[in-house]
N, C-alpha and C positions, 0 to 999 in steps of 0.2 A: 722624803719627797722633795724638799728644797734642794738637796744635792743632785737629784735626778734632773730637776728642772734646770739647774745651773749648767749641767753637762749638756743638756739639749740646746740651751741658749748659746753656749760656747761653740758647739758644733755648727749651729746656724751662722754665727758670726764668722767662723773660720771658712765656711763655704762661701759666704758673701764676699769675703776678702779675696778668695781665689777667683771669683767671677769678675768683680769690679776692679781688682788691683789694689794694692796697699795704698797707692797715692790717692785714690779716690776717698778712702776712709780717712786718711790724714787730713784731707781738706775740710772735713766736717769738724775737726777739732778746733778749739779756740786758738786764734793767732794773736801774736803780740801787736800792740798798737804801732802804727807806722810812724807816728810823730810824738815828740815830747815837747811840752810847753814849759818854759822857765818862768816861774811865778814872779810877779812884780809886787809893789807895795799894796796895791788895791785888788789883787787877783782873788776872785772867789769862784765857786762853781757856777754861780749865776752869770758873772761877767764872761767866763769861758763859754758858757752855753750860748750867750748872745753873740760872742765873737766868732764861734765856729759853726753855729747853727746846729749844735748837738744838744740833746736833752740833758738836763742835770743828772737824771737817773743813769744815763749811759756813762757820763763822766765819772760819777761816783762808783759805779760798778767797775770801771777801768782802773780805779785807784782806791781799792778797798782799805789800804793801809793808811790813807790820808783822810783825817777827819775834816769836815767842812769848816770847823773852827780853828784848824791848825795849818792853814795854808800860809806859807812863809816865803818872803822874797828869796829867790834862788832855788826854791824847791822845784823838783822836776815832776811834772804831772803827765801821765800818759793821755794822749788824745786818740780815742778809738777811730779806726778807719783811716783813710788817706786824706790828708789835707795839704794844701799848698804851703810850703815853707815861706814865712814872711817875718818881717821885723816891725814892731810897733814903736813909735817914738818913745824913748826912755824918759819917763817923767815920774814924779812921786805918786801919781794917781792912775797910772796905766800899767797894764801887764807888759812885760818886757819883750819876750821873743819866743819863737817856736823854731825848732831845728829838726831836720829830718836826716837820719843816718849820719849825724855829725858828732864831733867830740865835745861833750858838754863839760868836760873837766879841765880844759886848757886854762892854765893860770900863768900869767906873765907879769913881771914887775919892771917898771921903767923909773928908776930912782931920779934920773935927771929931770923928769917932769912930774915927779911925785904921783905917778899913775900906776894903778894895778888893774889888770884886766882879768875878768872871770866870766865864763859863760858868754863870751863875745861882747861883754859890756865893760866899759872903762869907768873906774872910780878914781876920783882925786882924793888923796889922803894927806892929812896934816903931818902925821908922823907914824913911824912903825916901831913897835916894841915887842920884845919877846917876853912871854910870861909863862909861869908854871900853871897848868890847867888840870882841874879835876872835873868830875861830872856828878850831877845829882838827879834823882828821879822825883816823882810825885809822892813817894812813900811818906806816910805820916812821921816816921822816925827821922826823916831828913828835913822836915819843914816846920817843926815846932808847933806851937799852939794855934798859929794862924792858918795852917793847912797849906795846900798846894797853890799858893799865890805868891806873886813877887812883892817887892817893897811897897808898891802902889796899890796892892790889892787885886791886881789883874791875874787871871788864871795863867799858870805856867804853860809855856808853849815852846816849840822849837824856835830858837832865836833869842830866848831869854838867857842872859848870863848874869851872874853875881860878881860884883867887883868891889875893890876898895875905892870909894869915891874920892879919896885924896890923890889917887893915881889916875883913875878913869872916872870922871864925873857921871853921875846918874843921868840917863838920857842920851849918852854918847852912842853913836852908831859905829860899829867896827866890822871889818871883814876879818873873819877868823880863818887862818890857814895853818897847814903843817900838822894836822892831827890825823888820827886813824881810828875810826869806829863805824860799824855798819849802821848805827842809828843816826848818823849825821850825813848831810849831803857830801858827795865826793869832792875832795880838794879844798873847797871853801864854802862858807856860808855867811850871810849877813846876820849880825846880832845887835841887840840893843841892851845897854847896861841898865836894867830895871830892878836889880835885886842886890842884896848884900848878905853877908854871912859872917859870923863871929870868927871863923877860921880864915876868911879871905882878906888877907892883909898884904900890902905891898904889891909887888908884881905877880899877882895871883888872880885867876878867874875861876869860876865854877860854872860849868856849862849844863844847862838843863837839857836832858835827852828823854823823850817819851819812851816808855817801856817799863818792864819790870825792874825792880831794884838790882837783881843779879845781872841782868842784861846791861844796865847802865854801869854797874861796878866794873865791868870788863875794861872800861876806859882807863882806869888806874890814874896815874899821873903822867902827863905829857907836856913837853915844852912846845908851845905853839907861837906863831907869829901873828900879831894883830896889826891891822892897818886902820888907823883912826880916820874915818870917813868925814870929809868936810861937808 
């Protein structure tokens, strides 16, 4: 019976497509968001909701892969519908910018002025160093008896990195570039040194990536460039 009903439904849909045209049916399908917002230090679904006049539910439905507790500076969030592209003053307490149909991955470095630009925002850096990077997940086998928290007891999130404090002091903010992994923002992301590890010594960092242990393990070892943000 189910097979007969399915054939009848398929026949009805086929007939409807012939009458209305394929284009009409495609318009009923979900479309991608027209704009993308680049998160700042204090970006939350609540601030985005107020900023764009869109409900938090709409925003969260448009970004099902991004947890409300894991919105990180530099992260790209889809803004459903059409909004006017604009830039908000860059501060430590405001969202950064929204772009429409633009290239979010442009990265440029100006050594003469110790400036690196990412996502249309300029960062002044104190120095740049190359380090060997690995990645870790929230799996219990990778985090010891304390669980999936950093050195300060905060939950691990995108933007957490483990360092050797003698090379990069805890609390240091860095722009991480030169890596390749689908679990990380394209080209660059801001991170804070809030974790340590027994194997992380010298010019080494360990990058926390949300996801399964096998997904994160695909990162392997990569040499990445860090810009120590002033």
